[in-house]
N, C-alpha and C positions, 0 to 999 in steps of 0.2 A: 056717756061713758065719762069718768072720772076720771082724775091726777090725782094723787096721791102728793102732796105739799110738803116737798123734800132735796135738798142736794138748792141746786142754782133756779131752779123753776120758777122765772117770774111771773106774777099774775098783772090781769091788766090795770095798768093806770094811764095815769098824763104825764109823758117825763119829756120836762124838760131840758137841755143843756145851760146851761147857765154860767156867770162869772158877777166875780166881785168883787168888787173896791175897797181897799186899806185904806185908811186916811195914812199911813207912810207909803202910797200909791204903788202899791203891789195889784197884779191883778192875780184872782185864784181864780181857779178853774170845778165847775162843780154838778151837781143835777138836785134837779129838784122832781121829789113824783107827788099826784096830787093825786085823790079820787077819781075813779073816772069818773063817777054819772052820781057825784057826791061830794057836796060843800065839807070839807075837811070837820071833825072836831078839834083836832086838836094838832101842836103842830113839832115832828123832832125835828132838833137843830145834832147833827150827827157826830161827834168827832174823834177821829178814830187814831188809831193804837203809833209807837212810835217810828217816826217815817226813816228813821236810821236804823232800823230794825225791820224793815220791812212794809212797816204798818203804813195806811189810805184809805183811800177813799172806797176801794172797792177790800179792805178786809170784810172778810164776810159775815159776820154778823150785821154789819153796817151795809152790806150791798144786798142783804136777805131779807133787813128791816125795808131797807128802798121797794127791793121784788114784791114782797106778800103783807107788807102793812097797810099801805094804801087801800087796797084788796077786802082785805080782812079786818078792819077797823078803823076804816075812813081816818087814816095819818098822815098828812101830812111830812114825805119825809127830803130835808135840805141836808146831802150829802156834798163832801169837797173835801178840794186837798188843803193843807194846809201850807204853806211860803215855804219853797224848794222840794214842795214832790208830785212824786210825777202816778200815774195813773192809764192807761187806753185812754180816756178821758182828755188827757194833756198836763204837763207840770205847770205846778202854781210857779211864781214870780219868785222869787228872793230863793233864802239860806234858810237851810234849819237852825236857831235860833235858843235852841232846849228850854222853851219855852215858855223863852221873855217878850221877844218881840210877838209871836204871837197871841198874846191879848188885845192887836189888833185885828189879827185872823178871826177872832172869832168877835168883834167888835162889827166883822168888815159882815159877817155874814149876821149876827141878829138887827144891822141895818139892811139889812134886804127882805127878814121874816115882815121889816116893820113896813118897808115900803112897797110889799106886796099884799098889808094886811092880813097874814096867811096869823093863825088863830093859836091861840093859851098857847105859846112855847114853851117847853121843855129842854133842854143838854142831857146830852146821852152822849155821854164819852166812856170811852174801854182804852185804858188802860193809860197809854201815853194821855191820853183827851181827859184820862178822866180829876189829870194835876190839873187841865187849863177849864172844865168848869169849876174845882174847885177856887180855882186860885182871884178866879176871874169872872163863876155865873152870875155875882150878887150885884156886878156892876149895870145888869140888866132887865129889862124886863120880861119875867119868865115865871114859869109856875113853880121850878122845883129841877131837881138836877136828878142823876138816874147816873151812879157808877158802876161799871162790870168793870172788873180785875182791877180795881185800885190798889194801885205797887205802891202811895208813898213816900213816892223818887223827890220830889222838886216841891212840893205842895207839904211847905211847912206843915208846923203843930198851928203857929199861929192863924196860919192859912186856915184851915179848917174849924179852928177853936173857931173864928170870927162869924162862924154857920149860927151860934148857939143862939144869939140876937132874933137871926131873920127868920121870917114863918114857913117859908116857904120850902116844899118838900126837897127830903134829901131823902133817897132811896137808892143803898147801896150793897149789889150783886158781890158776895165773894165764896169761891170756889174755894171745895175742902181740900182740894188737891195745888192750892193754886205753886205759883213757884218763888213768890215774891213775898205778901197779902197773904194770913188765913186767916178764919173766923175768932180762931180765938184771941188776935194779935189786932188782928180790926173790930174789935170791941171794945178792946181798949185803947185803939188812936183817935178814935172816933168817941170813944164816951164823951169830948164834947160837944156833942150835937145832941144834945138828951131830943131831940123832937126826932131823931133820926133812926129812917126804919132802913136794919141791919136783916137782910135775909142772905140766911151761910145754904149753899148749893152744895146738896150728898153728890158725893163724883166729881165735883163739876173740873175744869182746869184751867187758866189763867185763858187757854185761845178759844174752847170753847168749842169744843171740837165734837162732831157727833151731830146726827138730829137731836137727838133728844135734846141738848145740853141745846142746843139750839134755837128749838122749842120751847124750854125752859125761859131762855133770856126775852121770848116775844113774847111769851104770857106772862111774863112777871113786870114788862114795860107795857103792857095791856092795860094790866091791873092798877097801876099807877093813871094812869093817864088817860082809859075809856076807857072801864071794866064794863060796862053795858057792853062790849063786844065780848067777850070771853062769854062761854071756852069758842079756842077760835078752830075755825076749824080744820079739821087736818087731811083734808082729800078739795076738789078746786068739777063743778063748780058747789058748792054746798052745798048739801041737801036738806 
């Protein structure tokens, strides 16, 4: 019997509650999901949307990446609450700092990846998380960044332009109907990164609501990180 892969369905994986330690003395709560019976081919370090607007490690795209991609694409997925953010997993120490002290949170996640010897890390940011990836990703040993619905509120033009001479991948998914930044403006504001891949998503919205949008996001992430796993199955177990 097969089950359609949609909504909150959680596919098999090795899941572990983890804690991250920041350089300024905070403990952040999170989860690591690994392929059940395989060595991961790459690692997604996910950065959630704005916590003051309800973003957290269980924001649906991030939760579904952890629920699906270890099984469907042999990816490790690390998700965590940035400082002061709560979810059913718990509350991370500290207080929201508008993307400034969160620099330490990104560094703590990358230190964890290094300690666990997780392979080929990528930063995957959504909304506020894209700001953290743009601002701080260049400081770490990553293969690239994937930006979902970047608002470009906190990442300055200089911080975006700093990626111009960085050879690592920059993949940008911009919803056609985004509330903050739509494809035409995004093309202008990311023009300072000539090697960036900007993907307009027809009918897409900032929150990526609905299974078709979720599946599109998952597909584009896997296309960047482990294209050999495409096309992603729509049923479990796959045929």
